[in-house]
TISE-434574 format. One record per residue (C-alpha): x, y, z; residue number from 0. Coordinates in steps of 0.05 Angstrom, whole numbers. Layout:
BEGIN
<node <X, Y, Z>, NUM>
...
//
This chain:
BEGIN
<node <0, 0, 0>, 0>
<node <30, 67, -20>, 1>
<node <7, 104, 42>, 2>
<node <33, 51, 89>, 3>
<node <84, 77, 140>, 4>
<node <155, 54, 127>, 5>
<node <194, 36, 190>, 6>
<node <265, 62, 186>, 7>
<node <302, 15, 234>, 8>
<node <327, -56, 226>, 9>
<node <306, -114, 269>, 10>
<node <372, -116, 306>, 11>
<node <400, -168, 354>, 12>
<node <362, -212, 402>, 13>
<node <345, -181, 470>, 14>
<node <402, -187, 521>, 15>
<node <357, -222, 571>, 16>
<node <345, -281, 524>, 17>
<node <376, -348, 541>, 18>
<node <418, -386, 490>, 19>
<node <359, -425, 460>, 20>
<node <317, -362, 452>, 21>
<node <376, -325, 419>, 22>
<node <385, -383, 371>, 23>
<node <311, -381, 353>, 24>
<node <315, -305, 343>, 25>
<node <374, -313, 296>, 26>
<node <338, -368, 258>, 27>
<node <276, -325, 249>, 28>
<node <315, -264, 226>, 29>
<node <359, -305, 179>, 30>
<node <301, -343, 148>, 31>
<node <251, -286, 142>, 32>
<node <237, -261, 72>, 33>
<node <284, -204, 53>, 34>
<node <262, -133, 73>, 35>
<node <204, -157, 115>, 36>
<node <227, -151, 188>, 37>
<node <241, -82, 217>, 38>
<node <249, -51, 285>, 39>
<node <173, -49, 293>, 40>
<node <170, -126, 291>, 41>
<node <215, -137, 352>, 42>
<node <157, -155, 399>, 43>
<node <126, -208, 354>, 44>
<node <195, -237, 337>, 45>
<node <209, -240, 411>, 46>
<node <145, -278, 424>, 47>
<node <156, -326, 366>, 48>
<node <229, -338, 387>, 49>
<node <206, -356, 458>, 50>
<node <154, -404, 430>, 51>
<node <204, -437, 383>, 52>
<node <252, -447, 442>, 53>
<node <195, -480, 482>, 54>
<node <176, -524, 423>, 55>
<node <248, -549, 417>, 56>
<node <250, -561, 492>, 57>
<node <185, -602, 487>, 58>
<node <148, -556, 535>, 59>
<node <102, -522, 485>, 60>
<node <28, -528, 502>, 61>
<node <-26, -538, 449>, 62>
<node <-49, -466, 457>, 63>
<node <23, -441, 450>, 64>
<node <30, -484, 387>, 65>
<node <-29, -447, 357>, 66>
<node <3, -380, 378>, 67>
<node <68, -402, 345>, 68>
<node <34, -418, 279>, 69>
<node <-3, -353, 281>, 70>
<node <60, -313, 296>, 71>
<node <98, -348, 240>, 72>
<node <42, -330, 193>, 73>
<node <43, -257, 214>, 74>
<node <117, -256, 199>, 75>
<node <106, -285, 129>, 76>
<node <141, -350, 148>, 77>
<node <90, -401, 124>, 78>
<node <80, -418, 50>, 79>
<node <10, -388, 47>, 80>
<node <28, -324, 84>, 81>
<node <93, -315, 45>, 82>
<node <53, -317, -20>, 83>
<node <11, -258, 6>, 84>
<node <71, -214, 20>, 85>
<node <83, -152, -21>, 86>
<node <151, -121, -5>, 87>
<node <184, -61, -36>, 88>
<node <259, -70, -26>, 89>
<node <295, -12, 8>, 90>
<node <339, 28, -38>, 91>
<node <411, 32, -16>, 92>
<node <433, 102, -1>, 93>
<node <499, 122, -32>, 94>
<node <544, 169, 7>, 95>
<node <541, 240, -20>, 96>
<node <596, 255, -69>, 97>
<node <613, 328, -54>, 98>
<node <658, 334, -114>, 99>
<node <602, 312, -161>, 100>
<node <553, 360, -129>, 101>
<node <605, 415, -138>, 102>
<node <611, 400, -212>, 103>
<node <535, 398, -221>, 104>
<node <523, 462, -182>, 105>
<node <503, 518, -230>, 106>
<node <535, 585, -218>, 107>
<node <488, 644, -218>, 108>
<node <503, 707, -259>, 109>
<node <527, 742, -196>, 110>
<node <580, 688, -186>, 111>
<node <544, 658, -127>, 112>
<node <526, 584, -121>, 113>
<node <454, 561, -113>, 114>
<node <475, 511, -61>, 115>
<node <467, 538, 9>, 116>
<node <518, 515, 60>, 117>
//
């Protein structure tokens, strides 16, 4: 959707308070998520899904939590059906400003002054 807000931040590292299994689950989610989907605004749901994955692998996941896990994975676009529904506009890489090129392209006004304001 064209008017949809675009989060600026990246997902980042797992929370410091996570144990080793939860950190491994976080890394797996972030690594396997479709490109350009997860951002800083997704940290809470990724945290919840990572905790549920860790519980699943520890064989302590309840039936209700299993349903939450599948729902969370779907919201992150990590099931075949939900992935097919994704529409992602890849972020454009920003190139560092080339001050020399901008100098060459800066037109000089008749009074000898530059249009570029410093």
